[in-house]
C-alpha positions as CSV (number, residue, x, y, z in Angstrom):
1,X,16.5,-13.4,2.0
2,X,17.9,-11.4,-0.9
3,X,21.6,-11.7,-2.2
4,X,23.9,-9.1,-3.2
5,X,23.4,-8.5,-7.1
6,X,25.9,-10.6,-9.1
7,X,27.7,-12.1,-6.2
8,X,27.9,-15.8,-5.9
9,X,29.4,-18.9,-4.1
10,X,30.7,-22.0,-6.3
11,X,31.2,-25.3,-4.7
12,X,33.3,-27.7,-6.9
13,X,33.4,-31.2,-5.2
14,X,34.5,-34.6,-6.4
15,X,34.7,-37.9,-4.5
16,X,36.1,-41.2,-5.0
17,X,33.7,-43.6,-6.8
18,X,33.5,-45.9,-3.7
19,X,32.2,-43.2,-1.5
20,X,28.4,-44.0,-2.3
21,X,27.4,-43.2,1.5
22,X,29.3,-39.9,1.7
23,X,28.2,-38.8,-1.8
24,X,24.6,-39.1,-0.9
25,X,25.0,-37.5,2.4
26,X,26.7,-34.5,0.6
27,X,24.2,-34.5,-2.0
28,X,21.4,-34.2,0.5
29,X,22.9,-31.4,2.4
30,X,23.6,-29.4,-0.9
31,X,19.9,-29.8,-1.7
32,X,18.9,-28.8,1.8
33,X,20.8,-25.5,1.6
34,X,19.3,-24.6,-1.8
35,X,22.2,-25.0,-4.0
36,X,21.5,-24.9,-7.9
37,X,23.4,-27.4,-9.8
38,X,25.4,-26.2,-12.8
39,X,26.5,-29.7,-13.5
40,X,27.5,-32.8,-11.6
41,X,29.9,-31.5,-8.9
42,X,29.4,-27.9,-9.5
43,X,26.8,-26.1,-7.3
44,X,26.0,-22.4,-7.1
45,X,24.6,-20.2,-4.0
46,X,23.9,-16.5,-3.4
47,X,26.8,-15.1,-1.4
48,X,25.9,-14.8,2.0
49,X,28.3,-15.3,5.0
50,X,26.2,-18.4,6.1
51,X,26.5,-20.1,2.7
52,X,30.0,-19.5,2.7
53,X,30.5,-21.3,6.2
54,X,28.0,-24.3,4.9
55,X,29.8,-24.9,1.7
56,X,33.2,-24.8,3.5
57,X,31.8,-27.6,5.8
58,X,30.8,-29.6,2.8
59,X,34.3,-28.9,1.1
60,X,35.8,-30.2,4.4
61,X,33.9,-33.4,4.6
62,X,34.9,-34.2,1.1
63,X,38.5,-33.7,1.6
64,X,38.3,-36.0,4.7
65,X,37.0,-38.7,2.4
66,X,39.8,-38.1,0.0
67,X,37.9,-36.3,-2.3
68,X,38.6,-32.7,-3.8
69,X,36.5,-29.6,-3.2
70,X,36.9,-25.7,-3.9
71,X,34.7,-23.1,-2.6
72,X,35.2,-20.2,-5.0
73,X,33.6,-16.4,-5.2
74,X,32.5,-15.8,-8.5
75,X,30.7,-12.9,-10.0
76,X,28.4,-12.6,-13.1
77,X,29.9,-11.0,-16.0
78,X,26.7,-8.7,-16.8
79,X,23.1,-8.3,-15.8
80,X,22.0,-11.1,-18.3
81,X,24.2,-13.8,-16.6
82,X,23.2,-12.6,-13.2
83,X,19.6,-13.0,-14.3
84,X,20.0,-16.6,-15.7
85,X,21.7,-17.3,-12.2
86,X,18.9,-16.0,-10.4
87,X,16.5,-18.1,-12.4
88,X,18.4,-21.2,-11.3
89,X,16.6,-20.5,-7.9
90,X,13.2,-19.9,-8.9
91,X,11.2,-21.7,-6.3
92,X,7.8,-22.0,-8.2
93,X,8.0,-25.7,-9.0
94,X,8.6,-26.4,-5.2
95,X,5.5,-24.2,-4.2
96,X,3.3,-25.8,-6.7
97,X,4.1,-29.3,-5.4
98,X,3.7,-28.3,-1.9
99,X,0.5,-26.2,-2.7
100,X,-1.1,-29.4,-4.4
101,X,-0.5,-31.5,-1.6
102,X,-2.1,-28.6,1.0
103,X,-5.1,-28.4,-1.2
104,X,-5.6,-32.3,-1.0
105,X,-4.9,-32.0,2.9
106,X,-7.6,-29.3,3.2
107,X,-10.4,-31.4,1.8
108,X,-9.7,-34.0,4.7
109,X,-9.6,-31.6,7.6
110,X,-13.2,-31.9,8.8
111,X,-12.9,-35.8,8.9
112,X,-9.8,-35.7,10.9
113,X,-9.3,-36.1,14.8
114,X,-8.1,-33.0,16.3
115,X,-4.5,-34.8,17.0
116,X,-4.3,-35.9,13.3
117,X,-4.9,-32.3,12.2
118,X,-2.4,-30.7,14.2
119,X,0.3,-33.3,13.0
120,X,-0.8,-32.7,9.6
121,X,-0.5,-28.8,10.0
122,X,2.9,-29.3,11.6
123,X,4.0,-31.4,8.5
124,X,3.1,-29.0,6.1
125,X,4.5,-26.1,8.0
126,X,7.6,-27.8,8.2
127,X,7.6,-28.6,4.5
128,X,6.6,-24.8,3.7
129,X,9.7,-23.4,5.9
130,X,12.0,-25.5,4.0
131,X,11.0,-24.0,0.9
132,X,11.0,-20.5,2.3
133,X,14.2,-21.0,3.6
134,X,16.0,-21.3,0.3
135,X,13.6,-18.9,-1.5
136,X,16.4,-16.4,-2.0
137,X,14.6,-14.5,-4.6
138,X,11.0,-14.0,-3.6
139,X,8.5,-13.6,-6.5
140,X,4.8,-13.9,-7.3
141,X,4.9,-17.5,-6.3
142,X,6.2,-16.4,-2.9
143,X,3.3,-14.5,-2.6
144,X,0.6,-16.8,-3.4
145,X,2.3,-19.6,-1.1
146,X,2.2,-17.1,1.8
147,X,-1.5,-16.5,1.3
148,X,-2.5,-20.0,0.9
149,X,-0.5,-20.9,3.9
150,X,-2.4,-18.4,6.0
151,X,-5.5,-19.7,4.7
152,X,-4.6,-23.4,5.4
153,X,-3.7,-22.4,9.0
154,X,-6.9,-20.7,9.3
155,X,-9.0,-23.5,8.0
156,X,-7.2,-25.7,10.5
157,X,-8.1,-23.4,13.2
158,X,-11.4,-23.0,11.9
159,X,-12.4,-26.6,11.7
160,X,-11.3,-27.0,15.4
161,X,-13.8,-24.0,16.2
162,X,-17.3,-25.1,17.2
163,X,-20.1,-23.7,14.9
164,X,-18.3,-23.6,11.5
165,X,-20.9,-24.8,8.9
166,X,-20.4,-27.8,6.5
167,X,-21.4,-27.5,3.1
168,X,-25.1,-28.4,2.7
169,X,-26.3,-30.4,-0.6
170,X,-28.7,-29.2,-3.1
171,X,-29.8,-26.1,-4.9
172,X,-30.3,-22.4,-3.8
173,X,-33.8,-21.2,-4.0
174,X,-34.1,-17.8,-5.3
175,X,-35.5,-15.4,-2.9
176,X,-37.5,-12.0,-3.1
177,X,-35.9,-9.1,-1.7
178,X,-39.0,-7.3,-1.1
179,X,-40.3,-10.1,1.5
180,X,-36.9,-9.9,3.4
181,X,-37.2,-6.3,4.4
182,X,-36.8,-5.1,8.1
183,X,-35.9,-8.7,9.2
184,X,-33.9,-10.0,12.0
185,X,-30.6,-11.8,10.9
186,X,-28.5,-14.0,13.3
187,X,-25.0,-15.4,13.0
188,X,-22.2,-16.3,15.2
189,X,-20.3,-13.7,17.1
190,X,-16.9,-12.8,17.0
191,X,-17.4,-12.0,13.2
192,X,-14.8,-13.3,10.7
193,X,-14.5,-13.1,6.9
194,X,-17.6,-14.8,5.6
195,X,-19.8,-13.7,8.4
196,X,-18.7,-10.0,8.4
197,X,-18.9,-10.1,4.4
198,X,-22.4,-11.5,4.6
199,X,-23.7,-9.2,7.1
200,X,-22.3,-6.2,5.0
201,X,-23.9,-7.6,2.0
202,X,-27.3,-7.9,4.0
203,X,-27.0,-4.4,5.2
204,X,-26.0,-2.9,1.9
205,X,-28.0,-4.9,-0.8
206,X,-30.6,-7.0,0.6
207,X,-32.1,-5.4,3.6
208,X,-30.9,-1.8,4.5
209,X,-33.1,-2.0,7.7
210,X,-31.6,-5.4,9.0
211,X,-31.3,-5.9,12.6
212,X,-28.3,-8.2,13.5
213,X,-28.3,-10.8,16.5
214,X,-24.8,-12.0,17.4
215,X,-25.3,-15.4,18.7
216,X,-23.0,-17.4,21.3
217,X,-24.2,-20.5,20.0
218,X,-26.4,-21.2,16.7
219,X,-28.7,-23.1,19.1
220,X,-29.7,-19.5,20.5
221,X,-30.9,-18.6,17.1
222,X,-34.4,-16.8,17.5
223,X,-37.1,-18.8,15.8
224,X,-38.2,-15.7,13.5
225,X,-34.6,-14.9,12.8
226,X,-33.0,-15.5,9.4
227,X,-29.5,-17.3,10.1
228,X,-26.6,-17.3,8.1
229,X,-23.3,-19.2,8.3
230,X,-23.8,-22.1,10.5
231,X,-25.1,-25.4,10.3
232,X,-29.0,-25.2,9.9
233,X,-29.4,-21.6,9.0
234,X,-31.4,-20.2,6.2
235,X,-28.1,-19.0,4.4
236,X,-25.2,-21.3,4.8
237,X,-22.6,-23.3,2.7
238,X,-24.0,-25.1,-0.3
239,X,-21.8,-27.2,-2.3
240,X,-18.7,-25.2,-3.1
241,X,-20.2,-21.9,-2.2
242,X,-19.7,-20.1,0.8
243,X,-22.6,-18.1,2.8
244,X,-21.5,-14.9,0.8
245,X,-21.9,-16.6,-2.3
246,X,-25.2,-18.3,-1.3
247,X,-26.6,-15.1,-0.4
248,X,-25.6,-13.6,-3.8
249,X,-27.2,-16.4,-5.7
250,X,-30.3,-16.3,-3.3
251,X,-31.2,-12.8,-4.2
252,X,-30.1,-12.4,-7.7
253,X,-26.9,-10.6,-6.9
254,X,-24.2,-12.7,-8.4
255,X,-24.3,-11.1,-11.8
256,X,-22.7,-7.8,-10.2
257,X,-19.1,-7.8,-11.1
258,X,-18.1,-6.2,-8.1
259,X,-19.7,-8.6,-5.9
260,X,-18.4,-11.5,-7.8
261,X,-15.0,-10.4,-7.2
262,X,-15.9,-9.8,-3.5
263,X,-17.3,-13.1,-3.3
264,X,-14.0,-14.7,-4.8
265,X,-12.0,-13.1,-1.9
266,X,-14.3,-14.2,0.7
267,X,-14.2,-17.8,-0.7
268,X,-10.4,-17.9,-0.8
269,X,-10.1,-16.6,2.8
270,X,-13.0,-18.7,4.0
271,X,-12.3,-22.2,2.3
272,X,-9.1,-21.5,0.3
273,X,-8.8,-21.7,-3.7
274,X,-7.4,-19.2,-6.2
275,X,-6.6,-16.1,-4.0
276,X,-6.9,-12.4,-5.0
277,X,-4.3,-9.6,-4.5
278,X,-6.5,-7.8,-1.9
279,X,-7.2,-11.0,0.3
280,X,-4.2,-10.6,2.3
281,X,-4.6,-6.9,3.3
282,X,-8.3,-7.5,4.1
283,X,-7.6,-10.5,6.1
284,X,-5.0,-8.4,8.2
285,X,-7.3,-5.2,8.6
286,X,-10.0,-7.7,9.9
287,X,-7.6,-9.3,12.2
288,X,-6.7,-6.0,13.6
289,X,-10.0,-4.8,13.9
290,X,-11.1,-7.8,16.0
291,X,-8.5,-6.9,18.5
292,X,-9.1,-3.4,18.8
293,X,-13.1,-3.2,18.8
294,X,-15.3,-4.3,21.7
295,X,-18.2,-5.8,19.9
296,X,-19.5,-7.1,16.6
297,X,-21.4,-4.0,15.9
298,X,-18.7,-1.8,15.9
299,X,-16.6,-4.3,13.8
300,X,-19.3,-4.5,11.2
301,X,-19.4,-0.8,11.0
302,X,-15.6,-0.4,10.3
303,X,-15.2,-3.3,8.4
304,X,-18.4,-2.3,6.4
305,X,-16.4,0.8,5.1
306,X,-13.6,-1.5,4.0
307,X,-15.8,-3.5,2.0
308,X,-17.4,-0.4,0.6
309,X,-14.1,0.7,-0.4
310,X,-13.1,-2.6,-1.9
311,X,-16.6,-3.0,-3.7
312,X,-15.8,0.4,-5.3
313,X,-12.3,-0.7,-6.2
314,X,-13.7,-4.0,-8.0
315,X,-16.6,-2.3,-10.0
316,X,-15.6,1.2,-10.4
317,X,-18.7,2.6,-8.6
318,X,-18.4,5.3,-5.8
319,X,-20.4,3.4,-3.6
320,X,-22.8,0.4,-3.3
321,X,-26.1,0.4,-4.8
322,X,-29.1,0.1,-2.7
323,X,-31.7,-2.5,-3.3
């Protein structure tokens, strides 16, 4: 929601000292609609028609309680004053507090019953929408919050989906790429971020002759296949690392700057954390491709080309180097 530049509404309200209940009710309403306090009794909002109606309702309530109230249309005297007014509506602190709560909530998801997970998701959705409703001048904090909310919602959905791996403990042994050529690799079908990125990494950097098996269930994994991104797989989440990052470490690829940046993007989309500007676009492309394409082989081919381009973007080379 963007306001007309330098156009504002000012509510000036004064209530009798004995009207504590009414004062609190009006104050809560003022906060809920996103007013900025210039001083006690003087509140500013961008000039939208719905804001004018809301402020007049509050003014009428104050008058009914023997108070005084005015709703005034004001304009900033110059660009500097307009910028100062806009700064009063920076929701970065509100998003930061909400993001901290979401980050803590995300840690609890695997251990919560489904009903409690859904309640938690709804509660944070209400809090997020309350901030978005009064975020009149979106900025970088808005973009970050939007990305983290999508990640949290995806994490809730993933936690409720069978087969999502839980992080294993222990170290990550180094593997010899020469001993992992022409192998069969297996992961769960309906590829999503970590699985499609891991398959691309295997195909481009580890085993260019890899054959992939897409599993209906991890229990269907062939005995001689190298599994990835499911519980009990050869390559799966370890500690804070997602499967893509475990593969990087396993085959000594984690010193490649382009792959490291891809790993950060995959990590953020799969389990949360600091996001990257490219994450939202990649997630949208993958979601669209999953709707269009009939099978995971076609999906890997199409998204593999996207990851090729992202890798070139991240490291400056024209194409992935082969092992």
